C-alpha positions as CSV (number, residue, x, y, z in Angstrom):
1,M,52.3,-86.3,-24.8
2,K,49.5,-84.8,-27.0
3,L,47.0,-87.3,-26.2
4,S,47.7,-86.8,-22.4
5,L,46.6,-83.2,-22.4
6,V,43.4,-84.1,-23.9
7,P,42.1,-85.8,-20.6
8,A,43.0,-82.6,-18.6
9,I,41.2,-79.8,-20.7
10,I,38.3,-82.1,-20.7
11,L,38.4,-82.1,-16.8
12,V,39.0,-78.3,-16.4
13,L,35.9,-77.6,-18.7
14,I,33.7,-80.1,-16.5
15,S,34.9,-78.1,-13.5
16,L,34.1,-74.7,-14.9
17,S,30.7,-76.1,-16.4
18,M,30.0,-77.0,-12.9
19,S,31.0,-74.0,-11.2
20,A,28.7,-71.9,-13.7
21,C,25.9,-74.2,-12.6
22,N,26.5,-73.7,-9.1
23,L,26.6,-69.7,-9.4
24,H,23.3,-70.1,-11.6
25,K,21.3,-72.1,-8.9
26,E,23.1,-69.7,-5.8
27,G,21.2,-66.7,-8.0
28,E,18.0,-68.4,-8.3
29,A,18.0,-69.3,-4.7
30,H,18.9,-65.7,-3.6
31,Q,15.8,-64.7,-6.1
32,E,13.5,-67.2,-5.0
33,H,14.3,-66.0,-1.3
34,H,14.0,-62.5,-1.6
35,K,12.8,-60.6,1.4
36,F,9.6,-58.8,0.8
37,V,8.1,-56.2,3.2
38,L,4.2,-56.1,3.4
39,T,1.6,-53.5,4.9
40,S,-1.9,-52.8,4.8
41,P,-3.6,-49.5,3.6
42,V,-4.6,-46.9,6.7
43,A,-7.7,-45.2,7.2
44,K,-7.0,-41.9,8.4
45,D,-8.1,-38.2,8.2
46,V,-6.0,-36.3,5.5
47,V,-5.8,-32.7,4.5
48,I,-5.3,-32.3,0.6
49,T,-4.6,-28.9,-1.1
50,Q,-5.8,-27.8,-4.4
51,Q,-4.3,-24.7,-6.1
52,Y,-5.2,-22.2,-8.6
53,V,-3.9,-19.2,-10.2
54,A,-6.0,-16.4,-9.1
55,Q,-6.7,-12.5,-9.8
56,I,-7.0,-9.8,-7.4
57,H,-9.6,-7.1,-7.3
58,S,-10.9,-4.5,-4.9
59,Q,-14.5,-5.1,-3.9
60,R,-15.1,-1.7,-5.5
61,H,-12.8,-0.1,-8.2
62,I,-14.5,2.7,-10.2
63,N,-13.7,5.6,-12.7
64,V,-14.2,8.8,-11.2
65,R,-16.0,11.2,-13.8
66,A,-17.0,14.8,-14.0
67,L,-20.7,15.1,-14.0
68,V,-20.1,18.4,-15.6
69,G,-18.0,20.3,-18.2
70,G,-15.6,23.4,-17.2
71,Y,-12.2,24.3,-16.2
72,L,-10.4,22.1,-13.8
73,E,-9.9,24.5,-10.9
74,E,-8.5,22.6,-8.2
75,I,-7.0,19.3,-7.3
76,Q,-7.3,18.4,-3.7
77,V,-5.7,14.9,-3.6
78,K,-2.5,13.0,-4.6
79,E,-1.7,9.9,-6.2
80,G,-1.8,7.1,-3.9
81,Q,-3.7,8.9,-1.8
82,M,-5.9,7.5,1.0
83,V,-9.4,9.4,1.0
84,K,-12.8,9.2,3.3
85,K,-16.1,9.1,1.8
86,G,-17.0,12.8,1.1
87,D,-13.7,14.2,1.0
88,L,-13.5,16.7,-1.8
89,M,-11.1,15.5,-4.7
90,F,-11.7,17.8,-7.5
91,K,-13.1,21.3,-8.1
92,I,-14.4,22.4,-11.3
93,L,-14.7,26.3,-12.1
94,P,-18.3,27.1,-10.7
95,T,-18.7,30.5,-12.2
96,L,-21.3,29.9,-14.8
97,Y,-23.3,27.2,-12.6
98,L,-23.4,29.6,-9.8
99,A,-24.8,32.7,-12.1
100,K,-27.3,29.9,-13.5
101,L,-28.2,29.4,-10.1
102,D,-28.9,32.8,-9.3
103,A,-31.0,33.5,-12.4
104,E,-33.2,30.5,-11.6
105,S,-33.3,31.3,-7.9
106,A,-34.7,35.0,-9.1
107,E,-37.5,33.3,-11.4
108,A,-38.5,31.3,-8.4
109,D,-39.0,34.4,-6.3
110,L,-40.8,35.7,-8.9
111,A,-43.2,33.1,-9.4
112,Q,-43.5,33.0,-5.7
113,L,-44.8,36.4,-5.8
114,E,-47.0,35.8,-8.8
115,Y,-48.4,33.0,-7.2
116,N,-49.2,34.8,-3.9
117,N,-50.8,37.7,-5.3
118,T,-53.3,35.2,-7.6
119,K,-54.2,33.3,-4.6
120,K,-54.9,36.4,-2.9
121,L,-57.4,37.6,-5.5
122,A,-58.8,34.0,-5.8
123,D,-59.6,34.2,-2.2
124,E,-61.2,37.5,-2.6
125,K,-63.1,35.9,-5.5
126,V,-61.6,38.1,-8.1
127,V,-59.9,35.7,-10.0
128,S,-61.0,32.1,-10.9
129,P,-59.2,29.0,-9.4
130,N,-57.8,28.0,-12.8
131,E,-55.4,31.4,-12.7
132,V,-54.3,29.9,-9.1
133,A,-53.5,26.4,-10.5
134,L,-51.9,28.0,-13.9
135,F,-49.6,30.2,-11.5
136,Q,-48.9,27.4,-9.3
137,A,-47.6,25.3,-11.9
138,K,-45.5,28.2,-13.2
139,L,-43.8,28.3,-9.4
140,S,-43.4,24.5,-9.4
141,K,-41.6,24.7,-12.9
142,A,-39.4,27.7,-11.7
143,L,-38.5,25.5,-8.4
144,A,-37.8,22.6,-10.3
145,K,-35.0,24.6,-12.5
146,K,-33.7,26.0,-9.5
147,K,-33.2,23.0,-8.0
148,L,-31.8,21.3,-11.3
149,A,-29.3,24.4,-11.2
150,A,-28.0,23.8,-7.7
151,A,-27.4,20.0,-8.4
152,E,-25.4,21.1,-11.2
153,L,-23.4,23.7,-9.1
154,N,-22.8,20.6,-6.6
155,F,-21.6,18.6,-9.2
156,T,-18.4,21.0,-9.6
157,D,-17.3,19.6,-6.3
158,V,-16.2,16.0,-7.1
159,R,-16.2,14.3,-3.5
160,A,-15.0,10.4,-2.9
161,P,-18.1,8.3,-2.8
162,F,-16.5,5.9,-0.4
163,D,-13.2,5.4,1.6
164,G,-10.1,4.4,-1.0
165,I,-7.0,4.7,-2.6
166,I,-6.8,7.3,-5.3
167,D,-5.1,5.8,-8.7
168,C,-3.3,7.9,-11.1
169,L,-4.3,11.5,-11.9
170,L,-5.4,11.7,-15.4
171,Q,-6.2,15.3,-15.5
172,R,-4.1,18.6,-14.3
173,E,-5.3,21.7,-12.7
174,G,-6.8,24.3,-15.7
175,S,-7.5,21.6,-18.3
176,L,-10.9,21.9,-19.9
177,I,-13.0,19.0,-18.5
178,K,-16.3,17.4,-20.5
179,E,-19.1,16.1,-18.9
180,G,-18.5,12.5,-18.3
181,E,-14.7,12.6,-18.6
182,D,-12.5,10.5,-16.3
183,L,-10.5,12.2,-13.8
184,T,-8.9,9.2,-12.0
185,T,-10.1,5.7,-10.5
186,L,-10.7,5.2,-6.7
187,S,-10.6,1.6,-5.0
188,D,-11.6,0.4,-1.9
189,N,-9.3,-2.2,-0.7
190,S,-10.5,-2.8,2.7
191,L,-12.0,-6.4,1.2
192,M,-10.4,-7.8,-1.8
193,W,-12.1,-10.3,-4.4
194,V,-10.3,-13.3,-5.4
195,Y,-11.3,-15.1,-8.6
196,F,-9.9,-18.3,-9.8
197,N,-11.2,-20.9,-12.3
198,V,-12.2,-24.4,-11.0
199,P,-12.3,-27.4,-13.2
200,E,-16.0,-29.2,-13.5
201,A,-14.8,-32.4,-11.5
202,R,-13.3,-30.6,-8.8
203,Y,-16.3,-28.0,-8.7
204,L,-18.4,-31.2,-8.1
205,E,-16.3,-32.4,-5.3
206,Y,-16.4,-29.2,-3.6
207,M,-20.6,-28.9,-3.9
208,A,-20.6,-32.4,-2.4
209,S,-18.5,-31.4,0.5
210,L,-20.8,-28.8,1.4
211,G,-22.4,-29.0,5.0
212,Q,-20.6,-32.2,5.7
213,D,-17.9,-30.6,7.5
214,Q,-16.4,-27.1,8.6
215,D,-15.8,-24.8,5.5
216,P,-12.6,-25.6,3.6
217,R,-9.6,-23.6,4.7
218,I,-8.3,-20.9,1.9
219,E,-5.1,-19.0,1.8
220,L,-3.7,-17.0,-0.7
221,V,0.0,-17.2,-1.7
222,L,1.2,-13.8,-2.9
223,A,3.9,-13.8,-6.3
224,N,7.1,-13.7,-3.8
225,G,6.1,-16.8,-2.4
226,S,4.8,-15.4,1.0
227,T,1.4,-16.5,2.4
228,F,-1.1,-13.5,2.9
229,P,-1.5,-13.5,7.0
230,H,-5.7,-13.6,6.7
231,A,-7.6,-16.3,5.7
232,G,-10.1,-16.0,3.0
233,K,-13.9,-17.2,2.4
234,I,-15.6,-18.6,-0.9
235,N,-18.2,-16.4,-1.2
236,A,-19.5,-16.7,-4.8
237,I,-19.4,-19.1,-8.0
238,E,-20.7,-17.9,-11.0
239,A,-24.0,-19.0,-12.8
240,K,-22.3,-21.3,-15.8
241,F,-19.4,-22.8,-17.0
242,D,-16.8,-21.9,-19.8
243,N,-17.6,-24.4,-22.2
244,K,-14.0,-24.1,-24.0
245,T,-12.3,-24.5,-20.9
246,G,-14.7,-26.5,-18.7
247,N,-14.1,-24.4,-15.8
248,I,-16.6,-22.2,-13.8
249,P,-15.1,-19.1,-11.8
250,F,-14.8,-19.1,-8.0
251,R,-14.4,-15.8,-5.9
252,A,-12.7,-16.1,-2.3
253,D,-13.0,-12.9,0.1
254,F,-10.1,-11.8,1.8
255,S,-9.9,-9.1,4.7
256,N,-7.3,-6.7,3.5
257,P,-6.9,-4.4,6.9
258,D,-3.4,-3.5,6.2
259,R,-3.7,-2.6,2.6
260,L,-1.3,-5.1,1.3
261,L,-3.2,-6.3,-1.4
262,R,-3.9,-4.0,-4.2
263,H,-6.4,-4.0,-7.5
264,G,-4.8,-5.9,-10.3
265,Q,-2.2,-8.3,-8.4
266,T,-2.0,-12.2,-9.0
267,G,-1.5,-14.8,-6.7
268,T,-2.2,-18.4,-6.0
269,V,-5.1,-19.6,-4.2
270,L,-4.9,-22.8,-1.9
271,I,-7.8,-24.9,-0.9
272,H,-7.0,-27.2,2.1
273,R,-9.9,-29.7,2.7
274,T,-9.9,-32.5,5.1
275,L,-10.9,-36.2,3.9
276,H,-12.3,-38.0,6.8
277,N,-11.1,-42.0,7.1
278,A,-9.4,-41.5,3.7
279,I,-7.8,-44.7,2.3
280,V,-4.1,-43.9,1.6
281,I,-1.0,-45.9,0.8
282,P,2.5,-45.1,-0.2
283,Q,3.2,-44.3,-3.6
284,R,6.2,-46.5,-4.0
285,A,3.9,-49.5,-3.5
286,V,2.3,-48.5,-6.8
287,F,3.3,-49.1,-10.5
288,E,1.6,-48.1,-13.8
289,I,0.9,-50.0,-16.7
290,L,-0.9,-48.2,-19.7
291,D,-2.4,-45.2,-17.5
292,K,-3.7,-47.7,-15.2
293,R,-2.4,-48.2,-11.9
294,Y,-1.6,-51.4,-9.7
295,V,-0.6,-52.8,-6.4
296,K,0.8,-56.3,-5.8
297,L,-1.4,-58.0,-3.1
298,V,-0.6,-61.3,-1.1
299,G,-3.6,-63.1,-0.5
300,K,-4.3,-65.5,1.9
301,D,-2.9,-68.1,0.1
302,G,0.3,-66.5,0.5
303,K,0.5,-65.7,-3.5
304,V,1.1,-62.9,-5.2
305,H,-2.0,-61.3,-7.1
306,Q,-2.1,-57.7,-9.2
307,R,-4.9,-55.5,-8.4
308,E,-6.0,-52.4,-10.2
309,I,-6.7,-49.4,-8.0
310,V,-8.2,-46.0,-8.8
311,I,-6.5,-43.1,-7.0
312,Q,-8.8,-40.2,-5.8
313,N,-6.2,-37.3,-4.8
314,E,-2.6,-37.4,-5.3
315,L,-0.2,-36.0,-2.5
316,D,3.8,-35.8,-2.8
317,D,4.3,-39.0,-1.5
318,I,1.1,-40.8,-0.8
319,F,-2.0,-42.0,-2.7
320,V,-5.6,-41.2,-1.5
321,I,-7.6,-44.4,-2.7
322,K,-10.6,-44.1,-4.2
323,S,-11.4,-47.9,-4.8
324,G,-9.4,-51.0,-5.3
325,L,-8.6,-51.3,-1.7
326,D,-9.6,-51.5,1.8
327,V,-7.5,-51.5,5.4
328,N,-8.0,-55.6,5.6
329,D,-5.6,-56.1,2.1
330,K,-2.0,-56.7,2.4
331,F,0.2,-55.6,-0.3
332,I,3.8,-55.4,-1.3
333,L,5.8,-52.5,-0.3
334,E,9.3,-53.5,-1.1
335,G,10.4,-55.9,-3.6
336,V,7.4,-55.3,-5.9
337,Q,9.8,-55.9,-9.1
338,Q,11.0,-59.1,-7.9
339,A,7.1,-60.3,-7.2
340,F,5.6,-62.1,-10.0
341,E,1.7,-62.9,-10.5
342,G,1.1,-66.6,-8.6
343,H,4.7,-66.9,-6.6
344,D,4.5,-68.0,-3.2
345,V,5.9,-65.2,-1.0
346,E,8.1,-66.3,1.8
347,D,10.2,-64.9,4.5
348,A,8.1,-61.8,4.2
349,E,8.3,-58.8,6.9
350,F,5.0,-57.2,7.8
351,R,5.1,-53.5,8.9
352,K,2.4,-51.8,11.0
353,P,0.6,-49.2,8.5
354,E,0.7,-46.4,11.1
355,E,4.5,-46.9,11.3
356,V,5.0,-47.1,7.2
357,M,2.7,-43.7,7.0
358,A,4.6,-41.8,10.0
359,N,7.7,-41.9,7.9
360,Q,6.0,-40.3,4.4
361,K,6.5,-36.7,4.0
362,N,2.5,-36.1,3.9
363,H,1.4,-38.4,6.5
364,A,-2.1,-39.0,7.4
365,E,-3.1,-37.0,10.3
């Protein structure tokens, strides 16, 4: 009985081994006949967006200071108030300056009389012309002192130098003000200057694009995520780079008719630029090895060839290619992991690049 079991056991083992071999061969056949999807790069106009953290400044933001010392007699404005050019904002007690003007006016009148009398005597040949010149100089000096006193009296009225918004009031009525002391700040918010730092490589890209197309579209995103309703324009680039950061400051100007923007705000500048006839491919066709990016092409010989590519710009789900591909190449879109260098590609489906890109989130325009 024991001897009769041996052939049966051998037959079972042979049968299991043959089944395992058949399963392995079926798996290999399945891998060898994997269906690949191919497509080609497409050349289209693509809008790329670059974003930068920005600081918002009023085009004119000044400290309003007292030009003369004295007691602050009146405050004609409130914090946050809009004022027009020439509006009276502060009045410093003018008593001393008024008295000084009266005194200098009297001196000027006296000098005028002395000059007139001397001139008359000179015409009658009683005194020499030198006497006339002396009293004329005295009159000029008196008139200059009167003019200075009048200016100092005018300085007691502090008026708005331009249309703007009053900031915090730094003094109160009755305060003793020193000459040059700050009273408040005034901001002209009709036009806002928005500053942001641009890396050297992007600065060179921007300069190279000037004159090739219309100006890039400039938007400002505010702290709450909303987009400012008015477009901006880059109107200034500073003269030098910051050697520590490798950046150069740009300034974009935004019209602010509703006075929504205020001095000191922050935001994000978006620069939208159109690349014409850019070569684009889906990101999912690209893989990375040691900081280099590759695609797998299918050549005319039907075999897989790995090729390095250089990315110019990266969007959410597409790459703009700087070098390594052109519209005549065919690369593997689906099945990249199953394709190996030198393998024959059979049973491949080719999809039109326009159809592939139409399904991307950031498809070419």
